[in-house]
DSSP file (Angstrom, degrees, kcal/mol; ACC not computed):
  #  RESIDUE AA STRUCTURE BP1 BP2  ACC     N-H-->O    O-->H-N    N-H-->O    O-->H-N    TCO  KAPPA ALPHA  PHI   PSI    X-CA   Y-CA   Z-CA
    1    1 A X              0   0    0      0, 0.0     2,-0.1     0, 0.0     0, 0.0   0.000 360.0 360.0 360.0 131.7   16.9 -102.8  107.6
    2    2 A X     >  -     0   0    0      1,-0.1     4,-2.0     4,-0.0     5,-0.1  -0.359 360.0-118.2 -79.8 160.2   19.7 -105.2  108.3
    3    3 A X  H  > S+     0   0    0      1,-0.2     4,-2.5     2,-0.2     5,-0.2   0.883 115.3  55.2 -64.0 -39.0   20.3 -106.8  111.7
    4    4 A X  H  > S+     0   0    0      1,-0.2     4,-1.9     2,-0.2    -1,-0.2   0.904 107.3  49.5 -61.5 -41.8   23.7 -105.1  112.0
    5    5 A X  H  > S+     0   0    0      2,-0.2     4,-1.2     1,-0.2    -1,-0.2   0.898 110.5  50.6 -64.3 -40.2   22.1 -101.7  111.5
    6    6 A X  H  X S+     0   0    0     -4,-2.0     4,-0.7     1,-0.2     3,-0.3   0.909 109.2  50.8 -64.3 -41.3   19.5 -102.5  114.1
    7    7 A X  H >< S+     0   0    0     -4,-2.5     3,-0.6     1,-0.2    -1,-0.2   0.860 107.2  54.3 -65.1 -34.0   22.2 -103.6  116.6
    8    8 A X  H 3< S+     0   0    0     -4,-1.9    -1,-0.2     1,-0.2    -2,-0.2   0.801 107.7  51.1 -67.8 -27.6   24.1 -100.3  115.9
    9    9 A X  H 3< S+     0   0    0     -4,-1.2    -1,-0.2    -3,-0.3    -2,-0.2   0.606  90.6 101.0 -85.1 -12.5   21.0  -98.3  116.8
   10   10 A X  S << S-     0   0    0     -4,-0.7     2,-0.1    -3,-0.6    -3,-0.0  -0.395  71.0-122.2 -76.3 150.1   20.4 -100.1  120.1
   11   11 A X     >  -     0   0    0     -2,-0.1     4,-2.3     1,-0.1     5,-0.2  -0.283  29.6-100.0 -81.7 173.9   21.3  -98.6  123.4
   12   12 A X  H  > S+     0   0    0      1,-0.2     4,-2.7     2,-0.2     5,-0.2   0.896 121.1  52.2 -63.5 -42.5   23.7 -100.1  126.0
   13   13 A X  H  > S+     0   0    0      1,-0.2     4,-2.4     2,-0.2    -1,-0.2   0.925 111.0  46.9 -62.6 -44.7   20.9 -101.4  128.2
   14   14 A X  H  > S+     0   0    0      2,-0.2     4,-1.8     1,-0.2    -1,-0.2   0.916 113.7  47.8 -64.9 -43.2   19.2 -103.2  125.3
   15   15 A X  H  X S+     0   0    0     -4,-2.3     4,-2.1     1,-0.2    -2,-0.2   0.924 112.9  48.3 -63.5 -44.0   22.4 -104.8  124.0
   16   16 A X  H  X S+     0   0    0     -4,-2.7     4,-2.6     1,-0.2     5,-0.2   0.904 110.0  51.9 -64.1 -40.7   23.4 -105.9  127.5
   17   17 A X  H  X S+     0   0    0     -4,-2.4     4,-1.8    -5,-0.2    -1,-0.2   0.851 109.2  50.8 -66.7 -32.5   19.9 -107.4  128.1
   18   18 A X  H  X S+     0   0    0     -4,-1.8     4,-1.2     2,-0.2    -1,-0.2   0.887 110.7  48.5 -70.0 -38.6   20.2 -109.3  124.8
   19   19 A X  H  X S+     0   0    0     -4,-2.1     4,-0.7     1,-0.2     3,-0.4   0.931 113.3  46.7 -65.8 -44.9   23.6 -110.7  125.7
   20   20 A X  H >X S+     0   0    0     -4,-2.6     3,-0.7     1,-0.2     4,-0.5   0.863 108.1  57.6 -64.5 -35.0   22.3 -111.8  129.1
   21   21 A X  H 3< S+     0   0    0     -4,-1.8     4,-0.4     1,-0.2     3,-0.3   0.802 105.0  50.9 -66.4 -28.6   19.2 -113.3  127.5
   22   22 A X  H 3X S+     0   0    0     -4,-1.2     4,-1.6    -3,-0.4     3,-0.3   0.654  89.0  83.7 -82.7 -15.4   21.4 -115.6  125.4
   23   23 A X  H <X S+     0   0    0     -4,-0.7     4,-2.4    -3,-0.7     5,-0.2   0.876  85.0  54.1 -60.0 -42.3   23.5 -116.9  128.3
   24   24 A X  H  X S+     0   0    0     -4,-0.5     4,-2.5    -3,-0.3    -1,-0.2   0.896 107.3  51.7 -61.5 -36.9   21.0 -119.6  129.4
   25   25 A X  H  > S+     0   0    0     -4,-0.4     4,-2.0    -3,-0.3    -1,-0.2   0.900 110.1  49.2 -65.0 -39.2   21.0 -121.1  125.9
   26   26 A X  H  X S+     0   0    0     -4,-1.6     4,-1.8     2,-0.2    -2,-0.2   0.929 113.4  46.0 -65.3 -44.9   24.8 -121.3  125.8
   27   27 A X  H  X S+     0   0    0     -4,-2.4     4,-2.3     1,-0.2    -2,-0.2   0.877 110.8  53.8 -64.9 -37.1   24.9 -122.9  129.2
   28   28 A X  H  X S+     0   0    0     -4,-2.5     4,-2.9    -5,-0.2    -1,-0.2   0.865 105.2  53.0 -67.9 -35.9   22.2 -125.4  128.2
   29   29 A X  H  X S+     0   0    0     -4,-2.0     4,-2.0     2,-0.2     5,-0.2   0.927 110.3  48.6 -62.6 -43.2   24.1 -126.4  125.1
   30   30 A X  H  X S+     0   0    0     -4,-1.8     4,-2.7     1,-0.2    -2,-0.2   0.904 113.4  47.2 -62.5 -40.5   27.1 -127.2  127.3
   31   31 A X  H  < S+     0   0    0     -4,-2.3    -2,-0.2     2,-0.2    -1,-0.2   0.899 110.0  52.1 -68.5 -40.0   24.9 -129.1  129.7
   32   32 A X  H  < S+     0   0    0     -4,-2.9     3,-0.3     1,-0.2    -1,-0.2   0.864 117.1  39.6 -65.2 -34.6   23.2 -131.1  126.9
   33   33 A X  H  < S+     0   0    0     -4,-2.0     2,-0.3     1,-0.2    -2,-0.2   0.902 136.0  15.5 -80.1 -43.1   26.6 -132.1  125.5
   34   34 A X  S  < S-     0   0    0     -4,-2.7    -1,-0.2    -5,-0.2     2,-0.2  -0.695  82.2-158.2-132.7  78.9   28.4 -132.7  128.8
   35   35 A X        +     0   0    0     -3,-0.3     2,-0.3    -2,-0.3    -4,-0.1  -0.406  22.7 158.6 -68.7 126.0   25.8 -133.0  131.6
   36   36 A X     >  -     0   0    0     -2,-0.2     4,-1.9     1,-0.1     5,-0.1  -0.957  49.9-118.7-138.0 158.9   27.1 -132.3  135.1
   37   37 A X  H  > S+     0   0    0     -2,-0.3     4,-2.5     1,-0.2     5,-0.2   0.853 112.9  58.1 -64.7 -34.8   25.4 -131.3  138.4
   38   38 A X  H  > S+     0   0    0      2,-0.2     4,-1.4     1,-0.2    -1,-0.2   0.910 107.4  45.9 -64.4 -41.9   27.4 -128.1  138.5
   39   39 A X  H  > S+     0   0    0      2,-0.2     4,-0.9     1,-0.2    -1,-0.2   0.894 112.6  51.0 -67.3 -38.9   26.1 -126.9  135.1
   40   40 A X  H >X S+     0   0    0     -4,-1.9     4,-0.6     1,-0.2     3,-0.6   0.897 107.6  53.2 -64.7 -39.0   22.6 -127.9  136.1
   41   41 A X  H 3X S+     0   0    0     -4,-2.5     4,-0.6     1,-0.2     3,-0.4   0.822 106.5  53.6 -64.8 -30.9   23.0 -125.9  139.3
   42   42 A X  H 3X S+     0   0    0     -4,-1.4     4,-2.1     1,-0.2     5,-0.2   0.710  91.6  75.3 -76.1 -20.2   24.0 -122.8  137.3
   43   43 A X  H <X S+     0   0    0     -4,-0.9     4,-2.4    -3,-0.6    -1,-0.2   0.874  90.6  55.3 -62.4 -37.5   21.0 -122.9  135.1
   44   44 A X  H  X S+     0   0    0     -4,-0.6     4,-2.2    -3,-0.4    -1,-0.2   0.963 112.0  39.1 -64.2 -53.5   18.7 -121.6  137.7
   45   45 A X  H  X S+     0   0    0     -4,-0.6     4,-2.3     1,-0.2    -1,-0.2   0.866 116.6  51.8 -66.6 -32.4   20.6 -118.3  138.5
   46   46 A X  H  X S+     0   0    0     -4,-2.1     4,-2.1     2,-0.2   -22,-0.3   0.897 109.3  50.6 -68.6 -37.6   21.5 -117.8  134.9
   47   47 A X  H  X S+     0   0    0     -4,-2.4     4,-2.2    -5,-0.2    -2,-0.2   0.912 110.6  48.7 -64.0 -42.3   17.8 -118.2  134.0
   48   48 A X  H  X S+     0   0    0     -4,-2.2     4,-2.8     1,-0.2     5,-0.3   0.901 109.4  52.7 -63.8 -40.1   16.8 -115.6  136.6
   49   49 A X  H  X S+     0   0    0     -4,-2.3     4,-2.6     1,-0.2    -1,-0.2   0.897 108.7  50.7 -62.1 -39.2   19.5 -113.3  135.3
   50   50 A X  H  X S+     0   0    0     -4,-2.1     4,-2.3     2,-0.2    -2,-0.2   0.913 111.4  47.8 -64.6 -42.2   18.0 -113.6  131.8
   51   51 A X  H  X S+     0   0    0     -4,-2.2     4,-2.3     2,-0.2    -2,-0.2   0.941 115.4  43.6 -63.5 -47.2   14.5 -112.8  133.1
   52   52 A X  H  X S+     0   0    0     -4,-2.8     4,-2.3     1,-0.2    -2,-0.2   0.872 113.1  52.2 -68.9 -35.5   15.6 -109.8  135.1
   53   53 A X  H  X S+     0   0    0     -4,-2.6     4,-2.5    -5,-0.3    -1,-0.2   0.900 110.0  49.4 -64.1 -40.2   17.9 -108.6  132.3
   54   54 A X  H  X S+     0   0    0     -4,-2.3     4,-2.5     2,-0.2    37,-0.2   0.906 111.0  49.1 -65.5 -41.6   14.9 -108.8  129.8
   55   55 A X  H  X S+     0   0    0     -4,-2.3     4,-2.7     2,-0.2    -2,-0.2   0.896 111.4  49.8 -64.7 -38.8   12.7 -106.9  132.2
   56   56 A X  H  X S+     0   0    0     -4,-2.3     4,-2.3     2,-0.2    -2,-0.2   0.912 111.4  48.5 -65.6 -41.4   15.4 -104.2  132.6
   57   57 A X  H  X S+     0   0    0     -4,-2.5     4,-1.9     2,-0.2    -2,-0.2   0.901 112.5  49.0 -63.7 -40.8   15.7 -104.0  128.8
   58   58 A X  H  X S+     0   0    0     -4,-2.5     4,-2.3     2,-0.2    -2,-0.2   0.937 112.4  46.8 -63.0 -47.6   12.0 -103.7  128.4
   59   59 A X  H  X S+     0   0    0     -4,-2.7     4,-2.7     1,-0.2    -2,-0.2   0.868 108.9  55.5 -66.2 -34.8   11.7 -101.0  131.1
   60   60 A X  H  X S+     0   0    0     -4,-2.3     4,-2.2     2,-0.2    -1,-0.2   0.904 109.3  47.5 -61.3 -40.7   14.6  -99.1  129.6
   61   61 A X  H  X S+     0   0    0     -4,-1.9     4,-2.1    26,-0.2    -2,-0.2   0.888 111.9  49.1 -66.9 -39.9   12.7  -99.1  126.3
   62   62 A X  H  X S+     0   0    0     -4,-2.3     4,-2.6     2,-0.2     5,-0.2   0.914 110.7  50.9 -65.6 -42.5    9.5  -98.0  127.9
   63   63 A X  H  X S+     0   0    0     -4,-2.7     4,-2.7     1,-0.2    -2,-0.2   0.922 110.4  49.2 -60.8 -44.2   11.3  -95.2  129.7
   64   64 A X  H  X S+     0   0    0     -4,-2.2     4,-2.5     2,-0.2    -1,-0.2   0.886 110.4  51.0 -63.2 -38.3   12.9  -94.0  126.5
   65   65 A X  H  X S+     0   0    0     -4,-2.1     4,-2.4     2,-0.2    -2,-0.2   0.925 112.4  45.8 -64.6 -44.2    9.5  -94.0  124.8
   66   66 A X  H  X S+     0   0    0     -4,-2.6     4,-2.6     2,-0.2    -2,-0.2   0.907 112.4  51.5 -63.9 -40.9    7.9  -92.0  127.5
   67   67 A X  H  X S+     0   0    0     -4,-2.7     4,-2.6    -5,-0.2    -2,-0.2   0.922 111.2  47.3 -62.5 -43.8   10.9  -89.6  127.5
   68   68 A X  H  X S+     0   0    0     -4,-2.5     4,-2.0     2,-0.2    -1,-0.2   0.923 112.3  49.8 -63.3 -43.5   10.6  -89.1  123.8
   69   69 A X  H  <>S+     0   0    0     -4,-2.4     5,-2.8     1,-0.2     4,-0.2   0.898 113.8  45.5 -63.4 -40.2    6.9  -88.5  124.0
   70   70 A X  H ><5S+     0   0    0     -4,-2.6     3,-0.9     3,-0.2    -1,-0.2   0.903 112.5  50.1 -70.3 -40.4    7.3  -86.0  126.8
   71   71 A X  H 3<5S+     0   0    0     -4,-2.6    -2,-0.2     1,-0.2    -1,-0.2   0.823 117.5  40.0 -68.0 -30.8   10.2  -84.1  125.0
   72   72 A X  T 3<5S-     0   0    0     -4,-2.0    -1,-0.2    -5,-0.2    -2,-0.2   0.289 107.0-123.2-101.6   9.4    8.2  -83.9  121.8
   73   73 A X  T < 5 +     0   0    0     -3,-0.9     2,-0.3    -4,-0.2    -3,-0.2   0.908  59.1 157.0  51.0  46.8    4.9  -83.1  123.4
   74   74 A X      < -     0   0    0     -5,-2.8    -1,-0.2    -6,-0.2    -2,-0.1  -0.771  36.0-151.5-106.4 146.0    3.4  -86.1  121.7
   75   75 A X        -     0   0    0     -2,-0.3     2,-2.1    -3,-0.1     5,-0.2  -0.038  67.3 -41.2 -88.3-156.0    0.4  -88.2  122.5
   76   76 A X  S    S+     0   0    0      4,-0.1     2,-0.1    -2,-0.1    -1,-0.1  -0.487  83.8 164.0 -74.9  83.4    0.2  -91.8  121.5
   77   77 A X     >  -     0   0    0     -2,-2.1     4,-1.8     1,-0.1     3,-0.3  -0.384  55.5 -96.5 -93.2 175.1    1.7  -91.4  118.1
   78   78 A X  H  > S+     0   0    0      1,-0.2     4,-2.3     2,-0.2     5,-0.2   0.853 123.3  58.6 -60.4 -35.2    3.0  -94.1  115.8
   79   79 A X  H  > S+     0   0    0      1,-0.2     4,-2.2     2,-0.2    -1,-0.2   0.887 104.2  50.2 -64.2 -38.4    6.6  -93.3  117.0
   80   80 A X  H  > S+     0   0    0     -3,-0.3     4,-2.2     2,-0.2    -1,-0.2   0.903 110.2  50.5 -66.1 -40.2    5.6  -94.1  120.6
   81   81 A X  H  X S+     0   0    0     -4,-1.8     4,-2.4     2,-0.2    -2,-0.2   0.880 108.8  51.5 -65.6 -36.7    4.1  -97.4  119.5
   82   82 A X  H  X S+     0   0    0     -4,-2.3     4,-2.4     2,-0.2    -1,-0.2   0.909 108.9  51.9 -63.8 -41.1    7.3  -98.2  117.6
   83   83 A X  H  X S+     0   0    0     -4,-2.2     4,-1.7     1,-0.2    -2,-0.2   0.901 110.0  48.1 -61.5 -41.7    9.2  -97.5  120.7
   84   84 A X  H  X S+     0   0    0     -4,-2.2     4,-1.0     2,-0.2    -1,-0.2   0.899 111.0  50.6 -66.3 -39.8    7.0  -99.8  122.7
   85   85 A X  H  < S+     0   0    0     -4,-2.4     3,-0.5     1,-0.2     4,-0.4   0.890 110.5  49.2 -67.2 -36.8    7.4 -102.6  120.1
   86   86 A X  H >< S+     0   0    0     -4,-2.4     3,-1.1     1,-0.2     4,-0.4   0.838 105.0  59.4 -67.5 -31.7   11.1 -102.2  120.2
   87   87 A X  H 3< S+     0   0    0     -4,-1.7     4,-0.5     1,-0.2     3,-0.4   0.762  98.2  60.2 -67.6 -23.5   11.0 -102.4  124.0
   88   88 A X  T 3X S+     0   0    0     -4,-1.0     4,-2.3    -3,-0.5    -1,-0.2   0.634  82.2  85.1 -77.9 -13.6    9.4 -105.8  123.7
   89   89 A X  H <> S+     0   0    0     -3,-1.1     4,-2.8    -4,-0.4     5,-0.3   0.910  86.0  51.3 -59.1 -47.2   12.4 -107.3  121.8
   90   90 A X  H  > S+     0   0    0     -4,-0.4     4,-2.4    -3,-0.4    -1,-0.2   0.893 111.5  49.0 -59.5 -36.9   14.5 -108.1  125.0
   91   91 A X  H  > S+     0   0    0     -4,-0.5     4,-2.7   -37,-0.2     5,-0.3   0.931 111.9  48.6 -65.2 -44.3   11.5 -110.0  126.4
   92   92 A X  H  X S+     0   0    0     -4,-2.3     4,-2.1     1,-0.2    -2,-0.2   0.926 114.1  45.4 -60.9 -46.3   10.9 -111.9  123.2
   93   93 A X  H  X S+     0   0    0     -4,-2.8     4,-2.6     2,-0.2    -1,-0.2   0.915 114.2  49.0 -65.3 -43.0   14.6 -112.9  122.9
   94   94 A X  H  X S+     0   0    0     -4,-2.4     4,-2.7    -5,-0.3     5,-0.2   0.928 112.5  46.2 -65.3 -45.2   14.8 -113.9  126.6
   95   95 A X  H  X S+     0   0    0     -4,-2.7     4,-2.0     2,-0.2    -1,-0.2   0.887 114.5  48.3 -67.6 -36.8   11.7 -116.0  126.6
   96   96 A X  H  X S+     0   0    0     -4,-2.1     4,-2.2    -5,-0.3    -1,-0.2   0.918 112.9  48.2 -65.0 -43.2   12.8 -117.7  123.4
   97   97 A X  H  X S+     0   0    0     -4,-2.6     4,-2.7     1,-0.2    -2,-0.2   0.901 111.8  49.4 -63.5 -42.1   16.2 -118.3  124.7
   98   98 A X  H  X S+     0   0    0     -4,-2.7     4,-2.5     2,-0.2     5,-0.2   0.870 108.8  53.0 -67.5 -35.7   14.8 -119.7  128.0
   99   99 A X  H  X S+     0   0    0     -4,-2.0     4,-1.7    -5,-0.2    -2,-0.2   0.953 113.7  42.1 -62.5 -49.1   12.5 -122.0  126.1
  100  100 A X  H  X S+     0   0    0     -4,-2.2     4,-2.2     1,-0.2    -2,-0.2   0.910 113.9  54.0 -62.8 -42.1   15.3 -123.5  124.0
  101  101 A X  H  X S+     0   0    0     -4,-2.7     4,-2.1     1,-0.2    -2,-0.2   0.928 109.7  44.6 -61.4 -47.4   17.6 -123.6  127.1
  102  102 A X  H  X S+     0   0    0     -4,-2.5     4,-2.0     1,-0.2    -1,-0.2   0.796 110.5  54.7 -73.9 -25.8   15.2 -125.6  129.2
  103  103 A X  H  X S+     0   0    0     -4,-1.7     4,-1.9    -5,-0.2    -1,-0.2   0.893 109.8  48.1 -67.5 -39.0   14.4 -128.0  126.4
  104  104 A X  H  X S+     0   0    0     -4,-2.2     4,-2.6     2,-0.2    -2,-0.2   0.865 109.0  53.3 -67.4 -35.6   18.2 -128.6  126.1
  105  105 A X  H  X S+     0   0    0     -4,-2.1     4,-2.7     2,-0.2     5,-0.2   0.913 107.4  51.5 -63.5 -42.2   18.4 -129.2  129.8
  106  106 A X  H  X S+     0   0    0     -4,-2.0     4,-1.9     2,-0.2    -2,-0.2   0.907 110.1  49.5 -60.9 -40.1   15.6 -131.8  129.6
  107  107 A X  H  X S+     0   0    0     -4,-1.9     4,-1.7     2,-0.2    -2,-0.2   0.923 111.5  48.6 -63.0 -44.4   17.6 -133.5  126.8
  108  108 A X  H  X S+     0   0    0     -4,-2.6     4,-1.1     1,-0.2    -2,-0.2   0.873 109.9  51.5 -64.3 -37.0   20.7 -133.4  129.0
  109  109 A X  H  X S+     0   0    0     -4,-2.7     4,-0.6     1,-0.2     3,-0.2   0.867 107.3  53.6 -67.3 -35.0   18.8 -134.8  131.9
  110  110 A X  H >< S+     0   0    0     -4,-1.9     3,-0.8     1,-0.2    -1,-0.2   0.867 105.4  54.6 -65.8 -35.1   17.6 -137.6  129.7
  111  111 A X  H 3< S+     0   0    0     -4,-1.7    -1,-0.2     1,-0.2    -2,-0.2   0.786 101.3  58.5 -69.5 -26.9   21.2 -138.4  128.7
  112  112 A X  H 3<        0   0    0     -4,-1.1    -1,-0.2    -3,-0.2    -2,-0.2   0.655 360.0 360.0 -78.4 -14.1   22.2 -138.8  132.4
  113  113 A X    <<        0   0    0     -3,-0.8    -1,-0.2    -4,-0.6    -2,-0.2   0.467 360.0 360.0 -87.5 360.0   19.6 -141.6  133.0
């Protein structure tokens, strides 16, 4: 399955949470290239937004999995497990993005010294 096909299958909440999760990495690249106090000050709220967006995307996926299981009178079937694994994607992307972002911030802070 291609990445484009997967993105077409995602819901609005999941797509939005992925976009928000990438924002800290974009800001960190800007800070690493042109370090300023204003960009550094923005990293904290953007990082929090990424965390909360990832949690919202995860919970949206869990809610959809529960809804599907209830509508189809299913117990813990393979489809429910696939739904849970898909719900973990926003968390994975956000934590990866935040790791890269804060490493870039450290690089930018090193450049200011």
